[in-house]
C-alpha positions, 0 to 999 in steps of 0.5 A: 507528519504521519497523517500528511504521509497517509493523505499523500498515499491515499491520493496517489492510490485513488488517482489510479483508474477505477480505484476506490476505498472501503473500510472492511476492518476499520482500516482503509482498503484501496481497491480496483475491480473488488480487489485490494491493492493497498491497505492503510491505517494511521492513528496515534496508537499504531502509527502509519501502516501500509500493506501492498502486494509486491513482485519485483520490489518485494525482496528489496523492500523486505531489506528495509528496517520498517517492513515485514512480510504481511501476516495471515499467510499473505507474505508468502504471496508477496504482500509486504507491510511497512510500519512507521511510528510517531517520530518516523518520516515515511519515504513517501516516494518509495511507498508511492512506487509500491502502490503503483506496483501493487496496483499493476499486479492486482488490477485487470490488465485492461485498466493497466493499459489505460494508465500507459 
């Protein structure tokens, strides 16, 4: 179930204009214009993790039981991490909305204009 969710989230993120992926720490980083807008990992040991930058959705997202401010001081800048274990069913629709917001906050404005 987690691998299927990761596959959907990856496809959603990579469908954004000029989006691409790299693996800087072994985790999947979705980027646009050399800036990360989502970080994902999924394996049997750690489960599924998604990190995104949120603006308006940040406070609401942090009320959910599977989220926390991202470490390394990134949480102060609006980055939120969602984690799911093997028995969890990630809310893919909500997570895709978060990827959309993160992309909109990180991508150069001319790229965002092409999505409208």
